[in-house]
C-alpha positions as CSV (number, residue, x, y, z in Angstrom):
1,M,0.0,0.0,0.0
2,T,1.2,3.5,-0.7
3,D,1.5,6.2,2.0
4,L,-0.9,9.0,1.3
5,S,0.0,11.0,4.4
6,V,1.8,14.3,4.1
7,N,3.4,16.7,6.6
8,I,2.7,20.4,6.3
9,C,4.4,22.7,8.7
10,G,4.9,19.9,11.2
11,V,1.3,18.8,11.0
12,K,0.7,15.3,9.7
13,L,-2.3,14.9,7.4
14,N,-3.9,11.5,6.8
15,N,-3.8,12.3,3.0
16,P,-3.1,15.4,0.9
17,L,-6.8,16.4,0.5
18,I,-8.0,19.4,2.5
19,A,-11.6,20.6,2.2
20,A,-11.3,24.2,0.9
21,S,-12.6,27.1,3.0
22,G,-16.1,28.2,2.2
23,T,-17.2,24.9,0.6
24,F,-17.3,22.6,3.6
25,G,-18.8,24.8,6.3
26,F,-17.5,23.5,9.7
27,G,-17.9,19.9,8.5
28,H,-21.2,19.0,10.3
29,E,-23.2,18.4,7.1
30,Y,-20.5,16.3,5.4
31,S,-20.0,14.1,8.5
32,E,-23.3,12.5,7.6
33,F,-21.7,11.1,4.4
34,Y,-18.5,9.7,5.9
35,P,-16.1,10.1,8.8
36,L,-14.2,13.4,8.5
37,S,-11.0,11.5,9.1
38,T,-11.4,10.5,5.4
39,L,-9.9,14.0,4.7
40,G,-6.4,15.1,5.4
41,G,-7.8,18.3,6.9
42,I,-10.6,20.9,6.8
43,S,-10.0,24.5,6.1
44,C,-13.1,25.9,7.9
45,K,-15.5,28.5,6.6
46,G,-13.8,31.8,6.7
47,I,-14.3,33.5,10.0
48,T,-14.2,37.2,10.9
49,L,-13.7,39.0,14.2
50,K,-17.5,39.7,14.5
51,P,-20.4,37.8,13.0
52,R,-21.3,38.7,9.4
53,L,-24.5,38.2,7.5
54,G,-22.7,38.3,4.1
55,N,-23.9,40.0,0.9
56,P,-27.6,40.2,-0.2
57,P,-28.8,37.6,-2.7
58,P,-28.6,36.6,-5.4
59,R,-25.0,35.7,-4.5
60,I,-24.4,32.5,-6.5
61,A,-24.3,32.3,-10.3
62,E,-23.5,29.3,-12.4
63,G,-21.0,29.6,-15.3
64,K,-19.6,27.2,-17.8
65,G,-17.3,24.9,-15.9
66,G,-17.8,26.5,-12.5
67,I,-19.7,28.9,-10.2
68,L,-19.4,32.5,-9.2
69,N,-20.0,33.4,-5.6
70,S,-20.3,36.7,-3.7
71,V,-21.5,35.2,-0.4
72,G,-19.5,37.8,1.4
73,L,-18.0,35.8,4.2
74,Q,-21.3,35.0,6.1
75,N,-20.1,33.5,9.4
76,P,-20.9,33.4,13.1
77,G,-17.6,35.1,14.2
78,V,-14.4,33.8,15.7
79,D,-15.7,33.5,19.3
80,H,-18.7,31.4,18.2
81,F,-16.3,29.2,16.2
82,I,-14.0,28.6,19.1
83,D,-16.8,27.9,21.6
84,N,-19.2,25.9,19.5
85,D,-17.6,24.4,16.4
86,L,-14.0,23.8,17.3
87,P,-14.6,21.4,20.2
88,W,-16.6,19.0,17.9
89,L,-14.2,19.4,15.0
90,S,-11.2,18.6,17.2
91,Q,-12.7,15.1,17.8
92,Q,-13.0,14.2,14.1
93,G,-9.6,12.8,13.5
94,T,-8.5,15.3,10.9
95,A,-6.4,18.4,10.9
96,V,-8.4,21.6,11.6
97,I,-7.3,24.8,9.8
98,A,-9.0,28.1,10.8
99,N,-9.4,30.4,7.9
100,I,-9.4,34.1,9.0
101,A,-10.5,37.2,7.1
102,G,-10.7,40.9,8.0
103,N,-10.8,44.4,6.7
104,T,-8.0,45.8,8.9
105,V,-4.6,44.4,10.0
106,E,-5.8,44.7,13.6
107,E,-8.7,42.4,13.0
108,Y,-6.4,39.7,11.6
109,C,-4.0,40.1,14.5
110,M,-6.8,39.9,17.1
111,M,-8.2,36.7,15.6
112,A,-4.7,35.1,15.5
113,E,-4.3,35.9,19.2
114,K,-7.7,34.3,20.0
115,L,-6.8,31.1,18.1
116,N,-3.4,30.7,19.8
117,D,-4.6,28.8,22.8
118,T,-7.1,26.6,20.9
119,T,-6.8,23.2,19.4
120,V,-6.6,24.6,15.8
121,D,-3.7,22.9,14.0
122,M,-3.0,25.8,11.5
123,V,-4.3,29.2,10.6
124,E,-4.9,30.1,6.9
125,M,-5.0,33.9,6.3
126,N,-7.3,35.0,3.5
127,I,-5.7,38.1,2.0
128,S,-8.2,38.7,-0.8
129,C,-10.2,40.9,1.6
130,P,-10.4,44.7,1.0
131,N,-8.2,46.8,3.3
132,V,-10.7,49.5,4.4
133,K,-7.9,51.7,5.8
134,H,-6.3,51.9,2.3
135,G,-9.1,52.6,-0.1
136,G,-10.5,49.1,-0.1
137,V,-7.7,47.5,-2.2
138,A,-7.3,43.8,-1.3
139,F,-4.4,43.0,1.0
140,G,-3.1,40.4,-1.4
141,T,-2.6,42.5,-4.5
142,S,0.9,43.9,-3.9
143,C,4.2,42.6,-2.5
144,D,4.3,45.4,0.0
145,S,0.9,44.8,1.4
146,V,1.3,41.1,1.6
147,A,4.6,41.5,3.4
148,S,3.1,44.0,5.8
149,I,0.1,42.0,6.8
150,T,2.1,38.7,7.0
151,R,4.7,40.4,9.3
152,A,2.0,41.8,11.6
153,V,0.0,38.6,11.9
154,R,3.2,36.5,12.3
155,S,4.0,38.5,15.4
156,H,0.7,37.5,16.9
157,C,0.3,34.0,15.6
158,R,1.8,31.0,17.4
159,K,0.2,28.5,15.1
160,P,1.6,27.5,11.7
161,L,0.6,30.3,9.3
162,I,-0.6,29.7,5.8
163,V,-1.1,32.7,3.5
164,K,-3.8,32.1,0.9
165,L,-2.9,33.9,-2.3
166,S,-5.2,35.7,-4.7
167,P,-4.7,34.9,-8.4
168,N,-5.8,38.5,-9.4
169,V,-2.2,39.7,-9.5
170,S,0.4,40.3,-12.1
171,D,3.1,38.1,-10.6
172,I,2.0,35.5,-8.0
173,A,5.5,34.1,-7.5
174,E,6.7,37.5,-6.2
175,I,3.7,37.7,-3.9
176,A,4.5,34.3,-2.5
177,K,8.1,35.3,-1.9
178,A,6.9,38.4,0.0
179,A,4.8,36.2,2.2
180,Q,7.7,33.8,2.9
181,S,10.1,36.6,3.6
182,E,7.9,37.8,6.5
183,G,7.3,34.5,8.2
184,A,4.6,32.5,6.3
185,D,5.0,28.8,7.0
186,A,3.2,27.8,3.8
187,V,1.2,29.4,1.0
188,S,-2.1,28.2,-0.5
189,L,-3.3,29.0,-4.0
190,I,-5.3,29.9,-5.9
191,N,-8.2,31.8,-4.4
192,T,-11.1,32.6,-6.7
193,L,-10.7,34.6,-10.0
194,T,-12.9,37.7,-10.2
195,G,-15.7,37.2,-12.7
196,M,-19.2,38.4,-13.8
197,R,-22.4,37.1,-15.4
198,I,-25.2,39.3,-16.9
199,D,-28.8,38.4,-17.4
200,I,-29.4,39.3,-21.0
201,E,-33.2,39.7,-20.5
202,T,-32.9,42.3,-17.8
203,S,-29.4,43.6,-18.7
204,R,-28.6,43.4,-14.9
205,P,-25.7,41.5,-13.4
206,I,-26.9,38.1,-12.0
207,L,-25.1,38.8,-8.7
208,K,-26.4,41.6,-6.5
209,N,-22.8,42.4,-5.8
210,N,-22.1,42.7,-9.6
211,T,-18.9,40.6,-9.5
212,G,-18.0,37.4,-7.7
213,G,-15.3,34.8,-7.3
214,M,-15.0,32.1,-10.0
215,S,-14.2,28.6,-8.9
216,G,-14.5,25.1,-10.4
217,P,-12.9,23.1,-13.3
218,A,-12.6,26.2,-15.6
219,V,-9.9,27.7,-13.4
220,F,-7.8,24.6,-13.1
221,P,-5.3,25.3,-15.8
222,V,-4.7,28.8,-14.3
223,A,-4.2,27.2,-10.8
224,V,-1.7,24.6,-12.2
225,R,0.4,27.3,-13.8
226,M,0.4,29.4,-10.7
227,V,1.3,26.5,-8.4
228,W,4.2,25.7,-10.7
229,E,5.5,29.3,-10.7
230,V,5.2,29.6,-6.9
231,K,6.9,26.2,-6.2
232,K,10.0,27.4,-8.1
233,A,10.0,30.7,-6.1
234,V,9.7,29.6,-2.4
235,D,11.1,27.1,0.0
236,I,7.9,26.6,2.1
237,P,5.1,24.1,1.5
238,V,2.7,25.0,-1.3
239,I,-1.0,23.9,-1.0
240,G,-2.6,23.8,-4.4
241,M,-6.2,24.4,-5.2
242,G,-8.5,25.6,-7.9
243,G,-10.8,23.4,-9.9
244,I,-9.5,20.0,-8.7
245,S,-12.3,17.5,-9.4
246,T,-10.7,14.1,-10.1
247,W,-7.7,12.1,-9.1
248,E,-6.1,13.0,-12.4
249,D,-6.4,16.7,-11.5
250,A,-4.9,15.9,-8.1
251,A,-2.0,14.1,-9.6
252,E,-1.4,16.9,-12.0
253,M,-1.4,19.6,-9.3
254,L,1.0,17.6,-7.2
255,I,3.4,17.1,-10.2
256,A,3.2,20.9,-10.8
257,G,4.5,21.5,-7.2
258,A,1.8,21.1,-4.6
259,D,2.7,19.5,-1.3
260,A,-1.0,19.2,-0.4
261,L,-4.3,20.0,-2.0
262,Q,-7.5,21.7,-1.3
263,I,-10.8,20.7,-3.0
264,G,-13.9,22.8,-2.9
265,T,-16.4,23.3,-5.7
266,V,-16.5,19.6,-6.6
267,L,-18.0,18.9,-3.2
268,F,-21.2,20.6,-4.1
269,N,-22.2,18.1,-6.8
270,D,-20.2,15.1,-5.4
271,P,-19.6,15.0,-1.7
272,Y,-17.8,11.6,-2.1
273,A,-15.1,13.2,-4.3
274,P,-12.4,13.0,-1.6
275,I,-12.9,9.2,-1.4
276,K,-12.7,8.8,-5.1
277,I,-9.7,11.0,-5.4
278,C,-7.8,9.2,-2.7
279,E,-8.6,5.8,-4.2
280,G,-7.5,7.0,-7.7
281,L,-4.3,8.5,-6.4
282,S,-3.4,5.4,-4.5
283,A,-3.8,3.2,-7.6
284,F,-1.8,5.7,-9.7
285,L,1.1,5.7,-7.2
286,Q,1.1,1.9,-7.1
287,R,1.2,1.8,-10.9
288,K,4.1,4.2,-10.9
289,G,5.9,2.3,-8.3
290,L,5.9,5.2,-5.8
291,K,5.7,4.4,-2.1
292,S,4.5,7.9,-0.9
293,V,2.3,10.6,-2.4
294,S,5.0,13.1,-1.5
295,E,7.3,11.5,-4.1
296,L,5.0,13.0,-6.8
297,T,5.4,16.6,-5.7
298,A,7.3,18.9,-8.1
299,T,8.2,16.1,-10.5
300,I,7.3,18.0,-13.6
301,K,9.9,17.3,-16.4
302,P,11.1,20.3,-18.5
303,W,11.1,20.0,-22.3
């Protein structure tokens, strides 16, 4: 049998598959399908300092090969997560990753402090949020802002810190290097691509928020390219995500340079996808004569 376990920032995962933030909630619903130990980890629904209701509907729109969402980080807040969701999650036999989001550096730092003395295994910092103190430009769109927020949160966070990168940038490798330079223990990518759909009968955007984040199979080639670029640029673990739907996708992303994977949109139409992907990966590794899934990482061959 092949070894599907991986080690990310000193945390051992049962396998490389992590449920992506925003697609798995806090795991309660999916636990009715299978034990959550089937997964290597869960990146929980993005949490903010205070509860948020999210954006007004409609906030989901289908596209060819994926979906657009502008849910707007609806969540019960970090304190509710710590008191009500985390105790149960910590008993499920899988790594728990708290995904944090905010509109100011101070909010991120306060959440990191609150999570320090909990059973959370890692913290994933979503830097695609607008920085309200600097004109609403997302934290993750420049090297300087990425370095600044990573440095600040690192000084408050005692957990392994993953920085989740936005693809809506000109050079994602430089962004990843900025995160690493200020203390990120790992990077995860890609977050959603900004997109838009219009109802041709009404001439209005389908989403009330006008634009949303595109995820699903259509973004997969972009994600593979960006993971490949980032892996060449940094010396920390790279967690690849973006449109992974099959074991073949998972293998491709690993070969491109991912040390672990996040899967998200596929779970909406096939909650059993993690089981199928793990079974397929295991068979593939055996056919290739590989003993560990980690042996597949960054094995892309140049022309």
